[in-house]
Each structure stands twice: as structure tokens, then as C-alpha cells.
C-alpha positions as a Markdown table, in Angstrom:
| # | Residue | x | y | z |
|---|---|---|---|---|
| 1 | Met | -1.9 | -51.2 | -15.8 |
| 2 | Lys | -0.9 | -48.9 | -13.0 |
| 3 | Arg | 1.8 | -47.4 | -15.2 |
| 4 | Arg | -0.6 | -46.9 | -18.1 |
| 5 | Gly | -3.1 | -45.3 | -15.7 |
| 6 | Arg | -0.5 | -42.8 | -14.6 |
| 7 | Ile | 0.4 | -41.9 | -18.2 |
| 8 | Val | -3.3 | -41.4 | -19.0 |
| 9 | Ser | -3.9 | -39.2 | -16.0 |
| 10 | Ala | -0.8 | -37.2 | -16.9 |
| 11 | Leu | -2.0 | -36.6 | -20.4 |
| 12 | Leu | -5.4 | -35.6 | -19.3 |
| 13 | Ala | -4.0 | -33.3 | -16.6 |
| 14 | Thr | -1.7 | -31.6 | -19.2 |
| 15 | Ala | -4.5 | -31.2 | -21.7 |
| 16 | Thr | -6.9 | -29.7 | -19.1 |
| 17 | Ala | -4.3 | -27.3 | -17.6 |
| 18 | Thr | -3.4 | -26.2 | -21.1 |
| 19 | Leu | -6.9 | -25.4 | -22.1 |
| 20 | Leu | -7.8 | -23.7 | -18.8 |
| 21 | Leu | -4.7 | -21.5 | -18.9 |
| 22 | Gly | -4.9 | -20.9 | -22.7 |
| 23 | Val | -1.3 | -21.9 | -23.5 |
| 24 | Pro | 0.0 | -24.7 | -25.7 |
| 25 | Ala | 1.0 | -28.1 | -24.2 |
| 26 | Gly | 4.5 | -28.0 | -22.7 |
| 27 | Gly | 4.3 | -24.3 | -22.2 |
| 28 | Ala | 6.3 | -23.4 | -25.3 |
| 29 | Ala | 5.2 | -20.2 | -26.9 |
| 30 | Gly | 4.1 | -20.9 | -30.5 |
| 31 | Ala | 3.8 | -24.6 | -30.2 |
| 32 | Leu | 0.6 | -25.8 | -31.9 |
| 33 | Pro | -0.1 | -29.4 | -30.7 |
| 34 | Leu | -3.2 | -29.9 | -32.9 |
| 35 | Thr | -1.6 | -28.8 | -36.2 |
| 36 | Gly | -2.8 | -31.0 | -39.0 |
| 37 | Val | -5.9 | -32.2 | -37.1 |
| 38 | Val | -9.3 | -31.7 | -38.8 |
| 39 | Ile | -12.4 | -31.6 | -36.5 |
| 40 | Ala | -16.1 | -31.3 | -37.4 |
| 41 | Leu | -18.5 | -29.7 | -35.0 |
| 42 | Asp | -22.3 | -30.1 | -35.1 |
| 43 | Pro | -24.1 | -27.5 | -32.9 |
| 44 | Gly | -27.5 | -29.1 | -32.5 |
| 45 | His | -30.7 | -27.5 | -33.9 |
| 46 | Asp | -30.7 | -24.0 | -35.4 |
| 47 | Gly | -32.4 | -20.6 | -34.8 |
| 48 | Gly | -34.6 | -20.4 | -37.8 |
| 49 | Leu | -36.2 | -23.9 | -37.9 |
| 50 | Ala | -39.2 | -23.1 | -35.7 |
| 51 | Ala | -40.6 | -20.9 | -38.4 |
| 52 | His | -40.5 | -23.7 | -41.0 |
| 53 | Pro | -42.6 | -26.7 | -39.7 |
| 54 | Glu | -42.7 | -28.0 | -43.3 |
| 55 | Leu | -38.9 | -28.6 | -43.1 |
| 56 | Met | -39.1 | -30.2 | -39.7 |
| 57 | Ser | -41.6 | -32.7 | -40.9 |
| 58 | Lys | -39.7 | -33.7 | -44.0 |
| 59 | Met | -38.6 | -37.3 | -43.7 |
| 60 | Val | -35.0 | -38.5 | -44.3 |
| 61 | Trp | -33.5 | -41.9 | -44.4 |
| 62 | Ile | -30.9 | -42.5 | -41.6 |
| 63 | Gly | -29.8 | -46.0 | -42.5 |
| 64 | Asn | -32.3 | -48.1 | -40.5 |
| 65 | Arg | -35.4 | -46.0 | -40.5 |
| 66 | Trp | -37.0 | -42.8 | -41.6 |
| 67 | Lys | -36.9 | -39.8 | -39.3 |
| 68 | Ala | -38.1 | -36.2 | -39.4 |
| 69 | Cys | -35.5 | -33.7 | -40.8 |
| 70 | Tyr | -34.9 | -32.1 | -37.4 |
| 71 | Ala | -36.5 | -30.6 | -34.3 |
| 72 | Val | -36.5 | -27.2 | -32.6 |
| 73 | Gly | -34.8 | -28.3 | -29.4 |
| 74 | Thr | -35.5 | -27.3 | -25.8 |
| 75 | Ser | -34.9 | -24.2 | -23.6 |
| 76 | Thr | -34.4 | -23.2 | -20.0 |
| 77 | Arg | -37.5 | -22.3 | -18.0 |
| 78 | Ser | -36.6 | -18.7 | -18.5 |
| 79 | Gly | -36.6 | -19.1 | -22.3 |
| 80 | Tyr | -32.9 | -19.4 | -23.2 |
| 81 | Pro | -33.0 | -21.7 | -26.3 |
| 82 | Glu | -30.9 | -24.8 | -26.7 |
| 83 | His | -29.9 | -23.9 | -30.3 |
| 84 | Arg | -28.3 | -20.7 | -29.0 |
| 85 | Phe | -26.5 | -22.5 | -26.3 |
| 86 | Asn | -25.2 | -25.2 | -28.6 |
| 87 | Phe | -23.9 | -22.7 | -31.2 |
| 88 | Asp | -22.3 | -20.5 | -28.5 |
| 89 | Val | -20.4 | -23.4 | -27.0 |
| 90 | Ala | -19.4 | -24.7 | -30.4 |
| 91 | Met | -17.9 | -21.4 | -31.3 |
| 92 | Arg | -15.9 | -21.4 | -28.0 |
| 93 | Val | -14.8 | -24.9 | -28.7 |
| 94 | Lys | -13.8 | -23.9 | -32.3 |
| 95 | Ala | -11.8 | -20.9 | -31.1 |
| 96 | Arg | -9.8 | -23.0 | -28.6 |
| 97 | Leu | -9.1 | -25.7 | -31.1 |
| 98 | Val | -8.0 | -23.3 | -33.8 |
| 99 | Ala | -5.7 | -21.6 | -31.3 |
| 100 | Leu | -4.1 | -25.0 | -30.7 |
| 101 | Gly | -3.5 | -25.4 | -34.5 |
| 102 | Ala | -6.6 | -27.5 | -35.6 |
| 103 | Thr | -8.7 | -27.0 | -38.6 |
| 104 | Val | -12.3 | -26.9 | -37.6 |
| 105 | Tyr | -15.5 | -27.1 | -39.7 |
| 106 | Val | -19.0 | -26.3 | -38.4 |
| 107 | Asp | -22.1 | -27.7 | -40.1 |
| 108 | Arg | -24.1 | -24.5 | -39.7 |
| 109 | Pro | -22.6 | -21.0 | -40.2 |
| 110 | Asn | -24.8 | -19.1 | -37.8 |
| 111 | Asp | -27.7 | -19.4 | -35.4 |
| 112 | Thr | -30.4 | -18.0 | -37.7 |
| 113 | Gly | -30.5 | -20.7 | -40.4 |
| 114 | Ile | -32.9 | -23.5 | -41.1 |
| 115 | Gly | -30.8 | -26.6 | -41.6 |
| 116 | Pro | -29.2 | -28.9 | -42.4 |
| 117 | Cys | -31.3 | -32.1 | -41.9 |
| 118 | Leu | -30.1 | -35.1 | -40.0 |
| 119 | Asp | -28.8 | -37.0 | -43.0 |
| 120 | Val | -26.6 | -34.0 | -44.1 |
| 121 | Arg | -25.3 | -33.5 | -40.6 |
| 122 | Gly | -24.5 | -37.2 | -40.4 |
| 123 | Arg | -22.3 | -37.1 | -43.5 |
| 124 | Phe | -20.7 | -33.8 | -42.7 |
| 125 | Gly | -17.5 | -35.1 | -41.0 |
| 126 | Gln | -16.4 | -37.2 | -43.9 |
| 127 | Ser | -17.3 | -34.4 | -46.4 |
| 128 | Val | -14.7 | -32.1 | -44.7 |
| 129 | His | -12.2 | -35.0 | -44.2 |
| 130 | Ala | -12.4 | -34.7 | -40.4 |
| 131 | Gln | -10.8 | -37.1 | -38.0 |
| 132 | Leu | -13.9 | -36.9 | -35.7 |
| 133 | Thr | -17.3 | -35.3 | -35.3 |
| 134 | Leu | -18.5 | -33.7 | -32.1 |
| 135 | Ser | -22.2 | -32.9 | -31.8 |
| 136 | Ile | -23.1 | -30.5 | -29.1 |
| 137 | His | -26.6 | -30.5 | -27.4 |
| 138 | Ala | -28.5 | -29.8 | -24.2 |
| 139 | Asp | -31.3 | -31.9 | -22.8 |
| 140 | Gly | -34.8 | -31.0 | -21.6 |
| 141 | Ala | -35.8 | -33.4 | -18.9 |
| 142 | Ala | -37.5 | -33.4 | -15.5 |
| 143 | Ser | -36.2 | -30.5 | -13.4 |
| 144 | Ser | -34.7 | -32.9 | -10.8 |
| 145 | Asn | -32.4 | -34.4 | -13.4 |
| 146 | His | -29.0 | -32.8 | -13.9 |
| 147 | Gly | -25.5 | -33.4 | -15.4 |
| 148 | Phe | -24.1 | -34.4 | -18.8 |
| 149 | Phe | -24.1 | -37.6 | -20.7 |
| 150 | Val | -22.4 | -38.7 | -23.9 |
| 151 | Met | -24.1 | -40.7 | -26.7 |
| 152 | Lys | -22.2 | -42.9 | -29.1 |
| 153 | Pro | -23.2 | -45.1 | -32.1 |
| 154 | Gly | -24.7 | -48.5 | -31.5 |
| 155 | Tyr | -24.4 | -51.3 | -34.0 |
| 156 | Val | -26.2 | -50.8 | -37.3 |
| 157 | Arg | -25.0 | -53.3 | -39.8 |
| 158 | Gly | -23.4 | -51.8 | -42.8 |
| 159 | Tyr | -23.4 | -48.3 | -41.3 |
| 160 | Thr | -21.7 | -48.1 | -37.9 |
| 161 | Asp | -19.5 | -51.2 | -38.1 |
| 162 | Asp | -16.4 | -49.1 | -39.1 |
| 163 | Ile | -16.7 | -46.4 | -36.4 |
| 164 | Met | -18.1 | -48.1 | -33.3 |
| 165 | Ala | -14.8 | -48.9 | -31.6 |
| 166 | Arg | -13.2 | -45.5 | -32.2 |
| 167 | Ser | -16.4 | -43.7 | -31.3 |
| 168 | Ser | -16.5 | -45.6 | -28.0 |
| 169 | Thr | -13.0 | -44.4 | -27.3 |
| 170 | Leu | -14.0 | -40.9 | -28.2 |
| 171 | Ala | -17.0 | -41.1 | -25.8 |
| 172 | Leu | -14.8 | -42.1 | -22.9 |
| 173 | Ala | -12.4 | -39.3 | -23.7 |
| 174 | Val | -15.1 | -36.7 | -23.9 |
| 175 | Arg | -16.5 | -37.9 | -20.6 |
| 176 | His | -13.1 | -37.7 | -19.0 |
| 177 | Gly | -12.6 | -34.1 | -20.3 |
| 178 | Leu | -15.9 | -32.9 | -18.9 |
| 179 | Val | -15.3 | -34.5 | -15.6 |
| 180 | Ser | -11.8 | -33.0 | -15.5 |
| 181 | Val | -13.2 | -29.5 | -15.3 |
| 182 | Gly | -15.6 | -30.4 | -12.5 |
| 183 | Leu | -18.8 | -31.1 | -14.5 |
| 184 | Pro | -21.1 | -33.7 | -13.1 |
| 185 | Ile | -22.2 | -36.9 | -14.9 |
| 186 | Ala | -25.9 | -37.1 | -15.3 |
| 187 | Asn | -27.9 | -38.6 | -12.5 |
| 188 | Tyr | -30.5 | -40.0 | -15.0 |
| 189 | Tyr | -30.4 | -41.2 | -18.6 |
| 190 | Ala | -27.3 | -43.3 | -19.5 |
| 191 | Arg | -25.1 | -45.5 | -17.3 |
| 192 | Asn | -22.0 | -43.8 | -16.0 |
| 193 | Gly | -22.6 | -40.9 | -18.5 |
| 194 | Ile | -22.4 | -42.9 | -21.7 |
| 195 | Ile | -25.1 | -44.7 | -23.8 |
| 196 | Ala | -25.2 | -46.2 | -27.3 |
| 197 | Arg | -27.9 | -45.2 | -29.8 |
| 198 | Thr | -29.0 | -46.8 | -33.1 |
| 199 | Asp | -31.7 | -44.3 | -34.0 |
| 200 | Met | -29.5 | -41.3 | -34.7 |
| 201 | Gly | -28.8 | -40.1 | -38.2 |
| 202 | Gly | -25.7 | -38.2 | -37.1 |
| 203 | Phe | -24.3 | -41.6 | -36.0 |
| 204 | Asn | -25.6 | -44.0 | -38.6 |
| 205 | Leu | -24.5 | -42.0 | -41.6 |
| 206 | Ser | -21.1 | -41.0 | -40.3 |
| 207 | Asp | -17.9 | -42.5 | -41.6 |
| 208 | Val | -15.7 | -40.9 | -39.0 |
| 209 | Pro | -15.8 | -41.4 | -35.2 |
| 210 | Val | -18.6 | -39.4 | -33.7 |
| 211 | Val | -20.3 | -38.7 | -30.4 |
| 212 | Met | -23.1 | -36.4 | -29.2 |
| 213 | Val | -23.0 | -34.8 | -25.8 |
| 214 | Glu | -26.0 | -33.5 | -23.9 |
| 215 | Leu | -24.1 | -31.0 | -21.7 |
| 216 | Gly | -26.8 | -30.6 | -19.1 |
| 217 | Asn | -30.5 | -30.4 | -18.5 |
| 218 | Met | -31.9 | -27.0 | -19.4 |
| 219 | Lys | -34.9 | -27.6 | -17.1 |
| 220 | Asn | -32.7 | -28.0 | -14.0 |
| 221 | Ser | -32.0 | -24.7 | -12.2 |
| 222 | Gly | -28.3 | -25.5 | -11.5 |
| 223 | Asp | -27.5 | -26.7 | -15.0 |
| 224 | Ala | -29.4 | -23.8 | -16.5 |
| 225 | Leu | -27.5 | -21.3 | -14.4 |
| 226 | Arg | -24.2 | -22.6 | -15.7 |
| 227 | Met | -25.5 | -22.7 | -19.3 |
| 228 | Thr | -26.7 | -19.1 | -19.3 |
| 229 | Thr | -23.4 | -17.6 | -18.1 |
| 230 | Val | -20.3 | -16.9 | -20.1 |
| 231 | Ala | -18.1 | -18.6 | -17.4 |
| 232 | Gly | -20.3 | -21.7 | -17.6 |
| 233 | Arg | -20.1 | -21.9 | -21.4 |
| 234 | Asn | -16.4 | -21.5 | -21.3 |
| 235 | Arg | -16.2 | -24.3 | -18.8 |
| 236 | Tyr | -18.2 | -26.6 | -21.1 |
| 237 | Ala | -15.9 | -25.6 | -24.0 |
| 238 | Ala | -12.8 | -26.3 | -21.9 |
| 239 | Gly | -14.0 | -29.7 | -20.9 |
| 240 | Leu | -14.9 | -30.7 | -24.5 |
| 241 | Val | -11.6 | -29.6 | -25.8 |
| 242 | Ala | -9.7 | -31.4 | -23.0 |
| 243 | Gly | -11.7 | -34.5 | -24.0 |
| 244 | Leu | -10.8 | -34.2 | -27.7 |
| 245 | Arg | -7.1 | -33.7 | -26.9 |
| 246 | Phe | -7.2 | -36.7 | -24.6 |
| 247 | Tyr | -8.7 | -38.8 | -27.5 |
| 248 | Leu | -6.1 | -37.5 | -30.0 |
| 249 | Ala | -3.3 | -37.8 | -27.4 |
| 250 | Arg | -2.0 | -34.4 | -28.4 |
């Protein structure tokens, strides 16, 4: 176990250093460690949905219940919206992954659209033949709460049976990646930064490993300060990519 722990630590350290420095693993110019890997990104919410309440209230089936199509999302107390943060971080994650050789698909092309609904987002990963789906969000909780947490699929018979184990591994890897760049685990919702959910369309309808990360609490002054700066969003992106590389062992 000690030897395995050293190997895991070394892999994570290599991935983290690589991403922070912007060079391929091993330092070899032109080496692309994620060549052949396909990843799906889901930046939560979107910029145009608030103007279309009729779409938000549309009900869709997510495997074990009906849920509204989507929601607007939260914002910092100064008005910086979650949808903009999510999309910006997703683009930074995508750029880093592509530079490492991955093929990356995003389920919304910009931050001005009005969709897609939960059911479409849930099926997106398999529709692009991705090896995993990462959904990027931010939370809106009491201002004393801070830090990130990762959500993974719970057991929904006939829906999540095939992805639960791999999604749990992915959740652990993403948590490790975020911690590796110095981001704090949430001091509220979830235990040790990871929690299972059975009421998420993005989980229940996915046929590829999937997690959703709430990168911080937008109502907390410290988290909000990090989220509203380029340096902070780069840090979130670095941590997420480190986590994905840790999961992929590449």
C-alpha cells in the first residue's frame, strides 16, 4: 500500500506540475499525453435562459423523476453570474486539455444561448463518444460557507449501475486535483468534499463516467474574489485538468 501511495502521489505531482508550467508530461517538447482521449464538458447554466422562463419550467424525465429543464444559476453578491464563471472556466479547461492532445466537446457553444435541458446534457457525453463528462458549476450558499465539493451519481437502478464505480474514481481524482493546487474542500455540504446524488439528470442519463463540481460558494467573499479574477479561474482550471489526468493516469 505504501508503494502504491508513492506511485499515486508521483503521478499527481507530475500532472499538477505539468499543468501549472504548461509543458507536456516528462518535459519532452511535442509530447501529447492525452492524444486519443475524448472529454465532454458541461459548463452549468447559460446566459440567455433568464429571459425564457417558459423553457426553464418545461419538465423533462431524468430516469427516476420529472424535473424542470434548467435553472438560471447563482451569482456573487456583486453580480458576477455563475453561468459566466462556469463557461469561462470550461474554456480554460478545454484549452489546457487540447494543448495536451485531447479532443474536447462542450455542450453549449457560448454564454448567450438558452439550452440545452438537463436530459440533453445528461446524454451529451455518450453522444460525442467521450471517456468522461465533467460538469462545472459554482454554489450559492450562506456567506460563511466556502470551498469546493464534487458530486457523483448515486444508485438509480437501470440508469447509473454501469457508471457508478468509475464515476466514484473520477470524483476522487477531481478532488485530488483541486486540492493539489491549494483549493480548499468545502466546510459545509458533502463529506470530505464528495457526495452522491440520485436526482441529477446529468448523472442518471449518462452512460459515461460523470461528476459535477461546485468549485466554490459565490456568496462567500473569499471564494468570490478567486472566481472573479483571471488568476483564480486559471487555478480552478489547473486543478480540474490535474484531476482528469490523475483519473486517466496520463
